[in-house]
C-alpha positions in Angstrom: -36.4 31.6 84.3 -36.2 28.2 82.7 -37.6 29.5 79.4 -35.1 32.3 79.4 -32.2 29.9 79.8 -33.5 27.8 77.0 -33.8 30.7 74.7 -30.3 31.8 75.4 -28.9 28.3 74.8 -30.9 28.0 71.5 -29.7 31.3 70.4 -26.0 30.4 71.0 -26.4 27.1 69.2 -28.1 28.8 66.2 -25.5 31.5 65.9 -22.6 29.0 66.4 -24.1 26.8 63.7 -24.6 29.7 61.4 -20.9 30.7 61.8 -19.7 27.2 61.3 -21.8 26.9 58.1 -20.5 30.2 56.9 -16.9 29.0 57.0 -17.7 26.0 54.7 -19.4 28.0 52.0 -17.4 27.8 48.7 -19.0 30.9 47.2 -17.7 33.0 50.1 -15.5 35.7 48.5 -12.9 35.4 51.2 -12.7 31.7 50.9 -12.5 31.9 47.1 -9.7 34.4 47.3 -7.8 32.3 49.8 -8.2 29.2 47.7 -7.0 30.9 44.6 -4.0 32.1 46.5 -3.3 28.6 47.8 -3.7 27.2 44.3 -1.2 29.7 42.9 1.2 28.9 45.6 0.8 25.2 44.9 1.3 25.8 41.2 4.4 27.8 41.9 5.7 25.2 44.2 5.1 22.5 41.5 7.0 24.6 39.0 9.9 25.1 41.3 9.9 21.4 42.2 9.9 20.6 38.5 12.7 23.1 37.8 14.7 21.7 40.8 14.2 18.1 39.5 15.3 19.3 36.0 18.3 21.1 37.4 19.2 18.1 39.5 18.9 15.8 36.5 21.1 18.1 34.5 23.7 18.3 37.2 23.6 14.6 37.6 24.2 14.3 33.8 27.0 16.9 34.1 28.6 14.9 36.9 28.4 11.7 34.9 30.0 13.5 31.9 32.7 14.9 34.1 33.4 11.4 35.5 33.6 10.1 31.9 36.0 12.9 31.0 38.1 12.3 34.1 38.3 8.6 33.3 39.3 9.4 29.7 41.9 11.9 30.9 43.3 9.5 33.4 43.6 6.8 30.7 45.3 9.4 28.4 47.7 10.4 31.2 48.5 6.7 31.8 49.1 6.3 28.0 51.3 9.4 27.9 53.4 8.1 30.9 53.8 4.8 29.1 54.9 6.6 25.9 57.3 8.9 27.9 58.8 5.8 29.5 59.2 4.2 26.1 60.8 7.4 24.7 63.2 7.7 27.6 64.2 4.1 27.0 64.7 4.7 23.3 66.7 7.8 24.0 68.9 6.0 26.5 69.5 3.3 23.9 70.4 5.9 21.3 72.8 7.6 23.6 74.4 4.3 24.5 74.6 3.5 20.8 76.3 6.9 20.2 78.8 6.3 23.0 79.6 2.9 21.5 79.8 4.3 18.0 82.0 7.2 19.1 84.3 4.8 20.9 84.6 2.7 17.7 85.2 5.7 15.4 88.5 7.5 15.6 91.2 9.1 13.6 95.0 8.9 14.4 97.6 11.7 14.1 101.1 12.4 15.5 101.7 15.2 17.9 105.3 16.3 17.3 107.3 17.8 20.2 105.2 16.2 22.9 104.9 12.7 24.5 101.3 13.3 25.6 98.0 13.9 23.8 95.6 17.0 24.2 93.2 16.7 27.1 90.1 17.0 24.8 88.8 13.5 24.6 91.8 12.3 22.6 93.5 9.1 23.8 97.2 8.2 23.7 98.0 5.3 21.4 101.7 5.4 22.3 104.5 7.9 23.0 107.9 7.8 21.3 110.9 9.4 19.7 110.8 11.3 16.4 113.0 9.9 13.7 113.6 9.5 10.0 116.3 9.4 7.3 119.7 11.2 7.6 119.4 14.8 6.7 122.3 14.7 4.1 121.5 11.5 2.2 120.0 12.0 -1.2 118.1 8.8 -0.9 116.8 9.3 2.6 113.1 8.6 3.3 111.2 11.8 3.2 108.7 11.4 6.1 109.2 11.9 9.8 108.1 8.9 11.9 107.3 8.4 15.6 109.5 5.5 16.9 108.2 3.7 20.0 110.2 3.6 23.3 110.0 -0.2 23.4 110.9 -1.6 19.9 110.4 -5.3 19.1 112.6 -7.2 16.6 112.0 -10.3 14.6 114.3 -13.1 15.7 116.6 -14.6 13.0 116.8 -11.5 10.9 120.4 -10.5 10.0 121.7 -7.0 10.8 122.4 -4.3 8.2 120.5 -2.6 5.4 120.8 -0.1 2.6 118.4 2.3 4.2 118.7 3.7 7.6 116.6 5.4 10.2 117.8 7.9 12.8 116.4 9.8 15.7 115.5 13.5 15.2 116.9 16.7 16.7 115.8 20.3 16.9 118.3 22.4 14.9 117.1 25.7 16.3 115.7 27.2 19.5 112.8 28.6 17.4 110.5 25.8 18.6 111.3 26.5 22.3 114.0 27.9 24.6 116.8 25.4 25.1 115.7 22.9 22.5 118.7 23.2 20.1 120.4 19.8 19.5 117.9 18.1 21.8 116.0 15.0 20.6 112.4 15.4 19.6 109.6 13.5 21.4 106.4 12.5 19.8 103.0 11.0 20.6 100.6 9.1 18.4 97.1 10.2 19.4 93.6 9.0 18.5 90.8 11.6 18.2 87.9 9.6 19.5 84.7 10.0 17.6 86.4 11.8 14.7 86.8 10.3 11.3 89.1 12.9 9.7 92.3 14.6 10.8 94.2 17.2 8.8 97.2 19.5 9.4 96.8 23.0 8.0 100.0 25.1 7.5 99.8 28.8 8.2 96.9 28.6 10.6 96.5 28.3 14.4 92.7 27.9 14.3 90.5 25.4 12.5 87.9 26.2 9.9 84.2 26.0 10.5 83.1 23.3 12.9 86.4 21.4 12.8 87.9 20.7 16.2 91.4 21.8 17.1 93.7 19.0 18.3 96.7 21.2 18.8 98.6 24.1 17.1 102.2 25.0 16.7 105.1 25.8 14.3 105.8 24.2 11.0 109.0 22.2 10.6 111.0 20.6 7.8 114.5 19.7 6.7 116.7 22.6 5.5 116.8 23.6 1.8 120.6 23.2 1.7 120.5 19.5 2.7 120.4 16.8 0.2 117.6 14.8 1.9 114.1 15.8 1.4 111.4 15.9 4.1 107.7 16.4 4.7 106.2 19.4 6.6 105.2 18.5 10.2 103.5 20.6 12.9 105.6 20.9 16.1 103.5 21.7 19.2 103.6 25.3 20.4 104.7 24.1 23.8 107.4 21.8 22.5 109.5 19.6 24.8 112.6 17.5 24.4 113.6 13.9 25.3 115.6 13.7 28.5 119.2 12.5 27.9 119.2 13.3 24.2 121.1 16.6 24.2 124.2 15.5 22.3 124.7 16.8 18.7 124.1 13.5 16.9 122.0 14.9 14.0 119.9 12.5 12.1 116.5 13.6 10.9 116.4 17.3 11.7 113.7 19.9 12.5 114.2 23.4 11.0 112.2 26.5 11.1 110.0 27.1 7.9 109.6 30.6 6.4 107.2 31.6 3.7 108.9 32.9 0.5 107.2 35.5 -1.6 107.1 35.0 -5.3 104.8 32.3 -6.4 103.4 32.6 -2.9 101.3 35.8 -2.8 102.5 38.6 -0.5 100.3 39.8 1.0 98.6 38.0 2.6 101.9 36.2 3.3 105.1 38.2 3.8 108.7 37.2 3.0 110.2 34.6 5.3 107.3 34.9 7.8 107.6 32.0 10.2 104.9 29.4 9.4 102.4 28.3 12.0 100.3 25.2 11.8 97.2 23.5 13.3 96.0 20.0 13.5 92.2 19.7 13.1 89.7 16.9 13.4 86.1 16.2 12.6 
């Protein structure tokens, strides 16, 4: 019985030892196959690890480059903001200079038949009463003038004179209903920012980019009177001076008609009432 037990124990030990040794044999086909598989997996993992490290390094470089670009863009944006602020300041200075320049530049004209100036950026210098030389005097001054409401005189000067100046009257209702024999008001206006002013007879609109100050009807002294006169433009909405309705004559405003002959007809036609416009630029 003891021998049998010993044999069994020895057999188990021998078989176990043989199995243990078999697992350690490197020339075992199964072991070799398993090792090759593990080697391939390790190689694959190394390649993946290398690729990951390469990708990570590339992304890190990309991030660094993006940070540099962002810093550059931020600096450029700051420079652009600074430049924009500078340009706005320069533009504001230019605008202020233009406003100042426009307030300095201006051209003066007389608006006949009104005591106010057009509401188009034109300023009133003063309002007054139209006047001039007596309509029948051969030596009368030719021009119409705008006399102020509040005259000033030099003290010590003696009265009298060989030339005279009178107020002016409408001698027709052509310039407006109820104006006959009434005194003519006037206004001296300054076209702010405009260096030139011109009256155009026969037009109610200005040429090109010229600016209309006002338009109306052409006036002058009558052909049959001895005194000469200039042509002036009476506003199309003419008014009269209050309290000046008596027939006192003086410098007179008459209707002007176009006369065919040396004046071509057409485009004019005989005794057509002449319009006028005052333009500035």
